RODO-2510 file (C-alpha; in nm, 4 decimals, decimal comma):
residues 243
     n   res          X          Y          Z
     1     g   -19,1303    -3,8801    -7,9153
     2     g   -18,8125    -4,0373    -7,9925
     3     k   -18,9108    -4,3984    -7,9270
     4     c   -18,9465    -4,7220    -8,0246
     5     w   -19,3292    -4,7889    -8,0902
     6     r   -19,2953    -5,1433    -8,0329
     7     c   -19,0596    -5,1768    -7,7310
     8     g   -19,0314    -4,7897    -7,6070
     9     n   -18,6175    -4,7407    -7,6299
    10     e   -18,5478    -4,4768    -7,7715
    11     v   -18,4420    -4,4392    -8,1130
    12     i   -18,0320    -4,4187    -8,1689
    13     k   -17,8854    -4,3207    -8,5204
    14     k   -17,5726    -4,5150    -8,6107
    15     a   -17,3493    -4,4772    -8,8806
    16     m   -17,2933    -4,8056    -9,0280
    17     k   -17,0295    -4,9690    -9,3507
    18     q   -17,2898    -5,1307    -9,6117
    19     w   -17,3503    -5,1802    -9,9720
    20     f   -17,4444    -4,9060   -10,2187
    21     f   -17,5573    -4,8831   -10,6276
    22     k   -17,3294    -4,5937   -10,7003
    23     i   -17,6297    -4,4405   -10,9230
    24     t   -17,4561    -4,0753   -10,9018
    25     d   -17,2181    -4,2301   -11,1587
    26     y   -17,5089    -4,2799   -11,4219
    27     a   -17,7294    -3,9360   -11,3305
    28     d   -17,6155    -3,7415   -11,6357
    29     a   -17,7289    -4,0677   -11,8444
    30     l   -18,0883    -4,0822   -11,7381
    31     l   -18,1294    -3,7313   -11,7834
    32     e   -18,0574    -3,7704   -12,1360
    33     e   -18,2735    -4,0634   -12,1917
    34     i   -18,6006    -3,8872   -11,9791
    35     p   -18,7038    -3,7208   -12,2323
    36     n   -18,7569    -4,0301   -12,4935
    37     l   -18,9427    -4,2106   -12,1991
    38     d   -19,3199    -4,2766   -12,3153
    39     w   -19,4180    -4,1818   -11,9663
    40     p   -19,6415    -3,8634   -11,8695
    41     d   -19,4807    -3,5443   -11,8331
    42     t   -19,5420    -3,5249   -11,4730
    43     i   -19,3529    -3,8214   -11,4077
    44     k   -19,0901    -3,7297   -11,6104
    45     t   -19,0514    -3,4015   -11,4407
    46     a   -19,0549    -3,5328   -11,1403
    47     q   -18,7804    -3,7870   -11,2222
    48     t   -18,5903    -3,4712   -11,4022
    49     n   -18,6511    -3,3130   -11,0448
    50     w   -18,5395    -3,5919   -10,8386
    51     i   -18,1821    -3,6530   -11,0023
    52     g   -18,1496    -3,2444   -10,9886
    53     r   -17,8667    -3,1493   -11,1464
    54     s   -17,7162    -2,8466   -11,0421
    55     k   -17,4298    -2,6777   -11,1953
    56     g   -17,1864    -2,4050   -10,9099
    57     a   -16,8894    -2,4061   -10,7274
    58     e   -16,7071    -2,5485   -10,4798
    59     v   -16,5648    -2,2996   -10,2678
    60     r   -16,3017    -2,3160   -10,0073
    61     f   -16,3237    -2,1052    -9,6674
    62     a   -16,0419    -2,0920    -9,4340
    63     l   -16,0956    -2,0997    -9,0660
    64     d   -15,9654    -1,8028    -8,8594
    65     g   -15,6418    -1,9548    -8,6341
    66     s   -15,6681    -2,2715    -8,7930
    67     d   -15,5414    -2,4671    -9,0991
    68     e   -15,8850    -2,6424    -9,1801
    69     q   -16,0840    -2,5005    -9,4293
    70     v   -16,4382    -2,5436    -9,4992
    71     t   -16,5792    -2,6416    -9,8805
    72     v   -16,9296    -2,5505    -9,9398
    73     f   -17,1135    -2,5945   -10,3040
    74     t   -17,3377    -2,3240   -10,3676
    75     t   -17,5353    -2,2648   -10,7312
    76     r   -17,4921    -1,8606   -10,6709
    77     p   -17,1230    -1,7740   -10,6424
    78     d   -17,1781    -1,4263   -10,7744
    79     t   -17,3747    -1,3884   -10,4185
    80     l   -17,0325    -1,5044   -10,2368
    81     y   -16,9782    -1,1101   -10,1088
    82     g   -17,2867    -1,1167    -9,9014
    83     a   -17,2798    -1,4257    -9,7217
    84     t   -17,2645    -1,3259    -9,3468
    85     f   -17,2285    -1,6439    -9,2130
    86     l   -17,1617    -2,0384    -9,2545
    87     v   -17,3970    -2,3234    -9,1122
    88     l   -17,2504    -2,6962    -9,0684
    89     a   -17,4576    -2,9504    -9,0385
    90     p   -17,4810    -3,1440    -8,6824
    91     e   -17,3088    -3,4686    -8,8182
    92     h   -17,0263    -3,2327    -8,9521
    93     p   -16,6643    -3,3677    -8,8316
    94     l   -16,5740    -3,0426    -8,8048
    95     v   -16,8019    -2,9413    -8,5346
    96     a   -16,5894    -3,0820    -8,2840
    97     s   -16,2837    -2,8911    -8,3079
    98     l   -16,4476    -2,6037    -8,4267
    99     v   -16,6399    -2,5229    -8,0887
   100     t   -16,5245    -2,3363    -7,7599
   101     d   -16,4965    -2,4056    -7,4164
   102     e   -16,7954    -2,1543    -7,3765
   103     t   -16,9566    -2,3286    -7,6419
   104     r   -16,9051    -2,6684    -7,5867
   105     e   -17,2117    -2,7876    -7,3592
   106     g   -17,4517    -2,6004    -7,6036
   107     v   -17,3269    -2,7523    -7,9129
   108     d   -17,3012    -3,1089    -7,7609
   109     a   -17,6571    -3,0809    -7,6074
   110     y   -17,8314    -2,9310    -7,9712
   111     v   -17,6347    -3,2203    -8,2125
   112     k   -17,7351    -3,4921    -7,9852
   113     n   -18,1420    -3,3768    -8,0537
   114     a   -18,0604    -3,3119    -8,4180
   115     v   -17,9309    -3,6081    -8,5027
   116     k   -18,2768    -3,7697    -8,3340
   117     k   -18,4565    -3,5781    -8,6231
   118     s   -18,5471    -3,7650    -8,9838
   119     e   -18,4222    -3,5795    -9,2706
   120     i   -18,7673    -3,4802    -9,3600
   121     e   -18,8626    -3,3410    -9,0276
   122     r   -18,5807    -3,1291    -9,0297
   123     q   -18,6165    -2,9985    -9,3701
   124     s   -19,0062    -2,9823    -9,3720
   125     e   -19,1663    -2,6258    -9,4979
   126     g   -19,2444    -2,3752    -9,2050
   127     k   -19,0446    -2,5512    -8,9910
   128     e   -18,8999    -2,2437    -8,7334
   129     k   -18,4898    -2,2523    -8,8019
   130     t   -18,3041    -2,3315    -8,5131
   131     g   -17,9004    -2,3107    -8,4706
   132     v   -17,6237    -2,2927    -8,2532
   133     f   -17,3146    -2,1269    -8,2743
   134     t   -16,9607    -2,3101    -8,2555
   135     g   -16,7735    -2,0144    -8,1172
   136     s   -16,5304    -1,9921    -8,4236
   137     y   -16,4917    -1,8253    -8,6994
   138     a   -16,4170    -1,8886    -9,1221
   139     l   -16,2719    -1,5861    -9,3418
   140     n   -16,5160    -1,5311    -9,6133
   141     p   -16,2604    -1,5820    -9,9418
   142     m   -16,3740    -1,2714   -10,1467
   143     t   -16,3620    -0,9941    -9,8779
   144     g   -16,1867    -1,1781    -9,5841
   145     d   -16,4391    -1,0917    -9,3260
   146     k   -16,4977    -1,3131    -9,0291
   147     l   -16,7812    -1,5261    -9,0659
   148     p   -16,9322    -1,6656    -8,7537
   149     v   -16,9896    -2,0428    -8,7913
   150     w   -17,2988    -2,1886    -8,6914
   151     v   -17,4406    -2,5569    -8,6616
   152     a   -17,8149    -2,6034    -8,7590
   153     d   -18,0714    -2,8633    -8,8402
   154     y   -18,2024    -2,7682    -9,1632
   155     v   -17,8396    -2,8704    -9,3354
   156     l   -17,7983    -3,1960    -9,3644
   157     w   -17,4613    -3,3571    -9,3718
   158     g   -17,5292    -3,6190    -9,6787
   159     y   -17,6142    -3,3962    -9,9460
   160     g   -17,3766    -3,1679   -10,0735
   161     t   -17,0844    -3,0753    -9,8701
   162     g   -17,2745    -3,0943    -9,5082
   163     a   -17,2044    -2,6816    -9,5224
   164     i   -17,3343    -2,3805    -9,6863
   165     m   -17,2516    -2,0512    -9,6806
   166     a   -17,5325    -1,7953    -9,5659
   167     v   -17,6667    -1,5240    -9,7840
   168     p   -17,9651    -1,3968    -9,5855
   169     a   -18,0586    -1,0617    -9,8615
   170     h   -18,0979    -1,3355   -10,1157
   171     d   -18,1996    -1,6774    -9,9360
   172     e   -18,5841    -1,7348    -9,7811
   173     r   -18,3890    -2,0093    -9,4936
   174     d   -18,0898    -1,7644    -9,4723
   175     f   -18,2925    -1,4736    -9,3821
   176     a   -18,5568    -1,6381    -9,1667
   177     f   -18,1961    -1,7694    -8,9813
   178     a   -18,0408    -1,4486    -8,9934
   179     t   -18,2971    -1,2354    -8,8800
   180     k   -18,3885    -1,5051    -8,5463
   181     y   -18,0389    -1,4586    -8,4667
   182     e   -17,9606    -1,1333    -8,5700
   183     l   -17,7266    -1,1627    -8,7549
   184     p   -17,6164    -0,9208    -9,0839
   185     i   -17,8181    -0,8687    -9,4100
   186     v   -17,5723    -0,7910    -9,6675
   187     e   -17,8204    -0,7003   -10,0211
   188     v   -17,5391    -0,7611   -10,3408
   189     v   -17,7699    -0,8372   -10,6193
   190     e   -17,9765    -0,5594   -10,7019
   191     k   -18,3606    -0,5747   -10,6654
   192     p   -18,6092    -0,4745   -10,9717
   193     a   -18,7506    -0,0972   -10,8767
   194     d   -19,1172    -0,3345   -10,8405
   195     y   -18,9937    -0,6123   -10,6040
   196     a   -19,1684    -0,6043   -10,2834
   197     g   -19,0686    -0,8508   -10,1198
   198     e   -18,7946    -0,8713    -9,8489
   199     c   -18,5464    -1,1758    -9,9776
   200     y   -18,5227    -1,1526   -10,3376
   201     h   -18,3222    -1,4375   -10,5141
   202     g   -18,3379    -1,3532   -10,8656
   203     d   -18,0758    -1,2833   -11,0819
   204     g   -17,9145    -0,8463   -11,1223
   205     l   -17,6563    -0,5918   -11,1534
   206     l   -17,4170    -0,6616   -10,8476
   207     v   -17,3532    -0,4361   -10,5597
   208     n   -17,1673    -0,4072   -10,2923
   209     s   -16,9543    -0,6786   -10,4534
   210     g   -16,5996    -0,5065   -10,5007
   211     d   -16,4760    -0,4806   -10,8415
   212     f   -16,7486    -0,7325   -10,9773
   213     t   -17,0502    -0,3996   -10,8711
   214     g   -17,2275    -0,3554   -11,1228
   215     v   -17,1559    -0,6607   -11,3362
   216     p   -17,4796    -0,9241   -11,4526
   217     s   -17,5288    -1,2274   -11,2326
   218     a   -17,4871    -1,5035   -11,5114
   219     e   -17,1222    -1,2709   -11,6249
   220     a   -17,0472    -1,2781   -11,2374
   221     r   -17,1122    -1,6399   -11,1424
   222     e   -16,8317    -1,7307   -11,4388
   223     l   -16,5726    -1,4454   -11,3300
   224     i   -16,5837    -1,5076   -10,9974
   225     v   -16,5435    -1,8898   -11,0110
   226     q   -16,2655    -1,8020   -11,2356
   227     h   -16,0909    -1,5617   -10,9491
   228     l   -16,1756    -1,8407   -10,7007
   229     h   -15,9949    -2,0733   -10,9235
   230     r   -15,6945    -1,8405   -10,9437
   231     e   -15,6739    -1,8461   -10,5944
   232     g   -15,6854    -2,1989   -10,5404
   233     k   -15,9915    -2,0991   -10,3180
   234     g   -16,2653    -2,2713   -10,5338
   235     e   -16,3355    -2,4391   -10,8917
   236     e   -16,6982    -2,5476   -11,0641
   237     k   -16,8620    -2,8034   -11,0028
   238     v   -17,1908    -3,0204   -11,0896
   239     t   -17,4020    -3,1802   -10,8183
   240     y   -17,6906    -3,3276   -10,7796
   241     k   -17,9717    -3,4186   -10,5334
   242     m   -17,9762    -3,7857   -10,6188
   243     r   -17,7668    -4,0247   -10,3266
***
């Protein structure tokens, strides 16, 4: 209930300076050693997944009417044309500057409540997605379209960049969020003929993707990252779940 079990006072999260062992510097070395360990395969798989190496891209979204940018990490740059909104973690430092006079009260209340929850609670499976619109917009670096910027507690400040590009046609969490808040859903990867689900997150030929329409996903990932790099809007990036 948000209270200390011993004294009954309200529990508050605070950012504190302290020492950490920077284990992320050793992530690749650890991954290389795991196959040679005399451990059960289930443990080795768990360790590999815990380190969680992901190759993708960091993409910079300009903010409409501002010199600021929102940086996101994605493993699917091929779906960039399908990004219809951005979502920031409640703790993201840009949130305070993105709110408007009309949205400030609602955003402040949402952030205050969100930071009281544990990360496990915020990311639990089946949890209903909640969020609040900041009142500001970012620009899709491929199309120039204005994308509403939201705050939602399912995005964690401590993982990645603390911000995501939402592609509801190809991500289950984004789909649930977009459906609830009636946000646009744009399909940019062609579904297999026998696929019956609403949200397809596999590979395929790109659709509704400008000059990249008809290009296979794997190839488009490389080409779009190269394009972003030339435009100064992104670059290839490797990240880890381990922090």
